[in-house]
C-alpha positions as CSV (number, residue, x, y, z in Angstrom):
1,M,3.7,-2.6,-11.1
2,E,2.6,-2.6,-14.7
3,K,-0.1,0.0,-15.0
4,N,-1.3,-0.9,-18.5
5,K,0.8,-3.1,-20.8
6,N,-0.9,-1.7,-23.9
7,A,-0.3,2.0,-23.0
8,I,2.4,2.3,-20.4
9,H,6.0,1.1,-20.8
10,F,7.5,2.2,-17.5
11,I,7.4,-0.5,-14.8
12,L,8.2,0.1,-11.2
13,I,10.3,-2.8,-9.8
14,N,11.4,-2.4,-6.2
15,G,10.9,1.3,-6.4
16,I,12.9,1.8,-9.6
17,F,11.4,3.0,-12.9
18,Y,12.6,0.9,-15.8
19,N,12.0,2.0,-19.4
20,F,11.5,-1.1,-21.5
21,V,10.3,0.7,-24.7
22,I,12.3,3.7,-25.8
23,G,11.2,6.0,-28.6
24,I,7.7,7.5,-28.3
25,Q,7.6,7.3,-24.6
26,S,11.1,8.8,-24.1
27,N,10.3,11.5,-26.6
28,Y,7.1,12.2,-24.7
29,V,9.0,12.8,-21.5
30,M,11.6,14.9,-23.2
31,K,8.9,17.1,-24.7
32,L,7.4,17.5,-21.3
33,R,10.8,18.5,-19.9
34,E,11.3,21.1,-22.6
35,I,7.9,22.6,-21.9
36,F,8.6,22.7,-18.2
37,Q,12.1,24.1,-18.5
38,K,11.0,27.0,-20.7
39,K,8.8,28.2,-17.8
40,D,11.1,27.3,-15.0
41,D,14.5,28.9,-14.5
42,S,14.8,27.7,-10.9
43,P,17.9,25.6,-9.8
44,E,18.2,22.0,-10.6
45,L,17.4,19.6,-7.8
46,K,20.4,18.7,-5.6
47,R,20.9,15.2,-4.4
48,G,18.5,14.5,-1.5
49,E,16.6,17.8,-1.9
50,I,13.4,16.0,-2.9
51,K,13.2,14.6,0.6
52,E,13.3,18.1,2.1
53,I,10.6,19.2,-0.3
54,L,8.3,16.3,0.5
55,I,8.6,16.7,4.3
56,R,8.1,20.5,4.1
57,T,5.2,20.3,1.7
58,A,3.3,17.5,3.6
59,T,3.0,19.4,6.8
60,K,0.0,21.6,5.8
61,P,-2.3,19.3,3.9
62,L,-1.4,16.1,5.9
63,P,-0.2,17.2,9.3
64,E,-0.9,13.8,10.9
65,F,1.4,12.0,8.5
66,K,5.0,12.0,9.7
67,Y,8.0,11.1,7.6
68,L,9.0,7.5,8.4
69,T,11.9,6.4,6.2
70,Y,13.4,6.1,2.8
71,T,13.6,2.6,1.4
72,N,13.3,0.8,-2.0
73,H,13.6,4.2,-3.7
74,S,10.5,5.4,-2.0
75,Y,9.8,8.0,0.7
76,F,7.3,6.8,3.3
77,F,5.0,8.9,5.5
78,Q,2.8,7.3,8.1
79,R,-0.1,7.9,10.4
80,M,-1.0,5.6,13.3
81,R,-4.6,4.9,14.3
82,S,-6.3,2.0,16.1
83,V,-9.3,-0.3,15.6
84,L,-10.4,-3.3,17.6
85,D,-7.6,-2.3,20.0
86,L,-5.0,-3.0,17.3
87,D,-2.7,-0.5,15.6
88,V,-3.5,0.5,12.0
89,T,-0.6,1.9,10.1
90,E,-1.6,4.2,7.2
91,I,1.1,4.8,4.6
92,I,1.7,7.3,1.8
93,S,4.8,6.4,-0.2
94,I,6.3,8.6,-2.9
95,Q,8.5,7.1,-5.7
96,F,10.8,9.6,-7.4
97,S,12.9,9.2,-10.5
98,L,15.1,12.1,-11.4
99,N,16.4,10.8,-14.7
100,E,12.9,9.9,-16.1
101,G,11.2,13.0,-14.7
102,M,8.5,11.0,-13.0
103,M,6.9,10.6,-9.6
104,D,4.3,8.1,-8.3
105,C,2.4,7.7,-5.1
106,N,1.0,4.6,-3.4
107,I,-1.2,4.4,-0.4
108,G,-1.9,1.6,2.0
109,S,-3.6,0.8,5.3
110,F,-2.0,-2.1,7.3
111,L,-2.9,-4.1,10.3
112,N,0.3,-6.1,9.7
113,R,3.3,-3.8,9.7
114,Q,5.4,-6.5,8.1
115,N,3.7,-5.6,4.8
116,L,4.5,-1.9,4.8
117,F,7.4,-2.1,2.3
118,D,6.1,-5.0,0.2
119,G,5.1,-2.8,-2.7
120,T,2.6,-5.3,-4.1
121,Y,-0.8,-3.9,-4.9
122,S,-3.5,-5.7,-2.9
123,S,-7.3,-5.5,-2.3
124,S,-6.8,-7.3,1.1
125,L,-9.5,-6.8,3.7
126,I,-6.9,-6.0,6.4
127,N,-3.9,-4.7,4.4
128,P,-5.2,-3.0,1.3
129,N,-2.8,-0.9,-0.8
130,G,-2.6,0.6,-4.3
131,C,-1.8,3.5,-6.6
132,L,-3.1,7.0,-5.8
133,K,-3.6,7.7,-9.5
134,F,-5.8,4.6,-9.9
135,L,-7.9,5.7,-6.9
136,K,-8.1,9.3,-8.3
137,N,-9.3,8.1,-11.7
138,N,-11.4,5.2,-10.3
139,T,-9.7,2.7,-12.6
140,G,-7.1,0.0,-12.7
141,A,-5.4,1.1,-15.9
142,L,-4.4,4.5,-17.3
143,P,-2.9,5.9,-20.5
144,Y,0.7,6.8,-20.4
145,E,0.3,10.5,-20.1
146,K,-1.9,10.2,-17.1
147,A,-0.2,7.4,-15.3
148,Y,2.4,9.4,-13.4
149,Y,3.2,12.8,-12.0
150,Y,5.8,14.5,-14.1
151,H,8.6,16.9,-13.1
152,N,11.5,18.6,-14.9
153,G,14.2,18.1,-12.3
154,R,14.1,21.7,-11.2
155,V,13.0,23.0,-7.8
156,R,10.0,25.2,-8.6
157,T,8.2,22.7,-10.9
158,T,9.0,19.8,-8.5
159,E,7.5,21.7,-5.6
160,K,4.3,22.2,-7.6
161,V,4.1,18.6,-8.5
162,V,4.6,17.6,-4.9
163,Q,1.9,20.0,-3.9
164,E,-0.4,18.3,-6.4
165,I,0.4,14.8,-5.1
166,F,-0.4,15.8,-1.5
167,A,-3.5,17.7,-2.6
168,D,-4.6,14.4,-4.3
169,C,-3.8,12.5,-1.1
170,Q,-6.0,15.0,0.9
171,K,-8.9,14.5,-1.5
172,Y,-8.7,10.8,-2.3
173,A,-6.4,9.0,0.1
174,L,-7.9,10.4,3.4
175,P,-11.4,9.1,2.5
176,F,-9.8,5.8,1.5
177,F,-8.2,5.5,4.9
178,D,-11.4,6.5,6.7
179,K,-13.4,4.0,4.7
180,Q,-10.9,1.2,5.5
181,L,-11.0,2.0,9.2
182,N,-14.7,1.8,9.2
183,R,-14.5,-1.4,7.1
184,L,-12.3,-3.0,9.7
185,Q,-14.5,-2.0,12.6
186,N,-17.8,-3.2,11.0
187,N,-16.8,-6.2,9.0
188,P,-17.9,-9.4,10.9
189,L,-15.2,-11.5,9.1
190,V,-12.5,-9.2,10.4
191,F,-14.1,-9.0,13.9
192,K,-14.5,-12.8,14.2
193,G,-11.0,-13.4,12.8
194,I,-9.3,-11.0,15.2
195,D,-11.2,-12.7,18.1
196,Y,-9.9,-16.1,16.9
197,I,-6.3,-15.1,16.7
198,S,-6.5,-13.3,20.0
199,R,-7.4,-16.6,21.6
200,L,-4.9,-18.6,19.7
201,D,-2.1,-20.1,21.7
202,T,0.5,-21.8,19.4
203,N,4.2,-21.3,18.5
204,K,4.2,-18.3,16.2
205,A,7.5,-19.1,14.5
206,S,6.4,-22.7,13.8
207,L,3.0,-21.5,12.5
208,K,4.6,-19.0,10.1
209,K,7.1,-21.6,8.9
210,D,4.4,-24.2,8.3
211,L,2.1,-21.8,6.5
212,E,4.9,-20.6,4.2
213,E,6.1,-24.1,3.4
214,E,2.6,-25.3,2.6
215,L,2.0,-22.3,0.4
216,K,5.2,-22.9,-1.5
217,H,4.6,-26.6,-1.9
218,G,1.1,-25.8,-3.2
219,N,2.5,-23.6,-6.0
220,Y,1.4,-20.5,-3.9
221,C,-2.3,-21.4,-4.2
222,I,-3.8,-20.5,-0.8
223,S,-6.6,-23.1,-1.2
224,S,-3.8,-25.8,-1.0
225,I,-3.1,-25.1,2.6
226,K,-4.2,-27.8,5.0
227,H,-2.8,-26.5,8.3
228,P,-5.3,-27.3,11.1
229,N,-5.4,-23.7,12.3
230,Y,-5.9,-22.4,8.8
231,L,-8.8,-24.9,8.1
232,E,-10.4,-24.1,11.5
233,L,-10.3,-20.4,11.0
234,K,-11.5,-20.6,7.4
235,K,-14.4,-22.8,8.3
236,L,-15.3,-20.4,11.1
237,L,-15.3,-17.4,8.7
238,Q,-17.2,-19.2,6.0
239,G,-19.9,-20.0,8.6
240,I,-20.8,-16.3,9.0
241,E,-24.1,-15.5,7.3
242,G,-24.9,-12.3,5.4
243,I,-21.6,-11.8,3.7
244,D,-21.5,-10.5,0.2
245,R,-20.5,-13.1,-2.4
246,E,-17.4,-11.1,-3.7
247,I,-16.2,-10.5,-0.2
248,R,-16.8,-14.2,0.7
249,K,-14.4,-15.1,-2.2
250,G,-11.6,-13.4,-0.2
251,I,-12.0,-15.6,2.9
252,P,-9.1,-18.0,2.1
253,K,-6.7,-15.0,1.7
254,L,-8.1,-13.3,4.8
255,T,-7.6,-16.4,6.8
256,Y,-4.0,-16.6,5.7
257,E,-3.4,-12.9,6.5
258,L,-5.0,-13.2,9.9
259,L,-2.7,-16.1,10.9
260,E,0.2,-14.2,9.4
261,L,-0.8,-11.2,11.5
262,Y,-0.8,-13.4,14.6
263,A,2.6,-14.9,13.7
264,D,4.2,-11.6,13.0
265,N,2.8,-9.7,16.0
266,D,5.7,-8.9,18.4
267,K,3.4,-8.6,21.4
268,E,3.0,-11.5,23.8
269,N,-0.8,-11.3,23.3
270,L,-3.1,-9.7,20.8
271,I,-6.1,-7.8,22.1
272,N,-9.4,-9.6,22.3
273,P,-12.1,-7.3,20.8
274,Y,-14.7,-8.9,23.1
275,Y,-13.0,-8.8,26.4
276,G,-10.0,-6.5,26.1
277,I,-6.5,-7.7,27.0
278,I,-6.2,-11.4,27.6
């Protein structure tokens, strides 16, 4: 997750902040800490205390989001909703670095729960996820001093920073989740695609294996996939009229993700949006 290679030199890899350029950036964080510490004589954070602060603070602004798990150095909160009779998992994940004095927040809405902990930013039609700071500032790149939430490793300041994060979630993430739910419900590509996979009757393990192998052999270029189910579904979606050009460009990726959703689904059958359970 490189936020701006010209301005930011902390990169989040599997939930861990790595500082590749020391000097100005490290001095900047140290100065922030000095400022914070002068105004904060509260105790230093104990190991695991950030989890308690996150769970306690989230209850008021985000009562429907429940703590899910800690993995890849991130704390995950989830809310479950449904659309087209399928579960939608909405995720808020908080990354915390004690040593670097930094926190970050990612949000995502997933039809496929297998993608919850992926961590890769995506503009997917059915599994979009990204950085809260980017959403807040309506941009894909930020200067260093605006890229993260900063704390000083002490209880009082960290609590204030967590409050700020969840306030931002309330203001920016909740509308994002509502917009995505509406997008799923009213997008003819998604609707038609869900209908297709709800009727599909093929071995899920074989389908997933075949798709992954074709993707790998094609240098991870989705357009290289020639699997019959993939080609059939892609042609079906491309035949829908009235689709915006930019959205139409995402049909190959959507096709793959819909088949992936089918293959990953642990239920015997998906729900048919036209006829209910089949």
